[in-house]
C-alpha positions in Angstrom: 69.9 -165.8 178.8 69.0 -169.2 180.4 67.0 -172.2 179.2 65.2 -172.8 182.5 65.1 -169.6 184.4 64.5 -165.9 183.8 65.6 -162.8 185.5 62.9 -160.0 186.0 63.5 -156.5 187.2 61.4 -156.0 190.4 62.4 -152.7 192.0 64.9 -149.8 192.0 66.4 -149.0 195.3 68.4 -145.7 195.8 71.6 -147.5 195.0 70.7 -151.0 193.9 68.2 -153.1 192.0 66.1 -156.2 192.9 65.4 -159.0 190.4 63.2 -161.9 190.6 64.6 -165.4 189.5 61.7 -167.2 187.9 61.1 -170.7 186.7 60.2 -170.6 182.9 58.3 -173.8 183.1 56.4 -173.3 186.4 56.2 -169.5 186.2 57.0 -169.3 189.9 59.6 -167.2 191.7 62.5 -169.2 193.0 64.1 -166.3 194.8 65.6 -162.8 194.4 68.9 -161.2 193.4 69.5 -158.3 195.5 72.2 -156.4 197.4 73.2 -158.2 200.6 74.7 -155.5 202.9 76.6 -157.9 205.2 78.6 -159.3 202.3 78.6 -156.1 200.2 77.7 -157.8 197.1 74.5 -159.0 195.1 73.3 -162.4 196.2 70.7 -164.9 195.4 68.2 -164.8 198.4 65.3 -167.1 199.2 63.2 -166.9 202.4 65.8 -168.9 204.3 69.0 -168.9 202.3 71.6 -166.5 200.9 74.2 -167.5 198.2 76.9 -165.3 196.8 77.9 -165.9 193.1 80.9 -167.6 194.4 78.9 -170.1 196.4 76.6 -170.8 193.4 79.6 -171.3 191.1 81.2 -173.7 193.6 78.0 -175.7 193.9 77.7 -175.9 190.1 81.3 -177.1 189.8 80.7 -179.7 192.4 77.6 -181.0 190.6 79.6 -181.1 187.3 82.4 -183.0 189.1 79.8 -185.6 190.3 78.4 -186.0 186.9 81.9 -186.3 185.2 83.1 -189.1 187.8 81.8 -191.8 185.4 83.7 -190.4 182.4 87.4 -190.6 181.6 89.0 -188.7 184.5 91.7 -186.8 182.6 89.3 -185.5 179.9 86.6 -184.8 182.4 88.9 -182.7 184.5 90.2 -180.8 181.7 86.7 -179.9 180.8 85.6 -179.1 184.3 88.6 -176.8 184.8 87.9 -175.1 181.5 84.3 -174.7 182.4 85.1 -173.4 185.8 87.5 -170.8 184.6 85.1 -169.7 181.7 82.1 -169.5 184.2 84.0 -167.0 186.4 86.2 -165.3 183.8 84.7 -161.9 184.7 85.9 -162.4 188.3 89.4 -163.0 187.2 92.1 -160.4 187.7 94.5 -161.9 185.3 98.0 -160.8 185.7 100.7 -160.3 183.1 103.4 -162.8 182.9 104.9 -164.0 185.4 101.7 -165.0 187.2 101.0 -163.6 190.7 100.0 -166.4 192.9 97.7 -164.1 194.8 95.7 -163.3 191.7 92.0 -164.5 192.1 92.1 -166.3 188.7 95.2 -168.3 189.7 93.6 -169.2 193.0 90.6 -170.5 191.2 92.8 -172.7 189.0 94.5 -174.0 192.0 91.3 -174.7 193.7 90.2 -176.7 190.6 93.4 -178.6 190.6 93.0 -179.5 194.2 89.5 -180.9 193.4 91.1 -182.8 190.5 93.6 -184.3 192.9 90.9 -185.2 195.4 88.8 -186.9 192.6 91.9 -188.7 191.3 92.7 -190.2 194.8 89.2 -191.0 195.4 89.1 -192.9 192.0 92.4 -194.7 192.9 90.9 -195.9 196.2 87.8 -197.2 194.3 90.1 -199.0 191.9 92.1 -200.5 194.7 88.9 -201.7 196.3 87.8 -203.4 193.1 91.1 -205.2 192.4 
């Protein structure tokens, strides 16, 4: 499933399961994936932190955006948006045409476009400083 981490079943609770997230190279547990009742969803949990799938996806998107800053902006943003959409395709509740702006999938696209606009204005500011 992953090049660097593996997910191992740990325990069956009455209604949920617990999995260990382990480093393949170090053989150490990085944390757990288990049901987090306050948020009513499975989360990645360490001794001190709790991350939902959405939080982890947003962090990955941000990291990708930072990496892509040095590349051509237009192509980079197309790739980032495409990757963001594909990474959370199971969370999308795609509507039939015409699109419903309240659909989670469309909201994610709009979020990605807002990030694109933010990166574009940031790059324009840098270009103005240089010239």
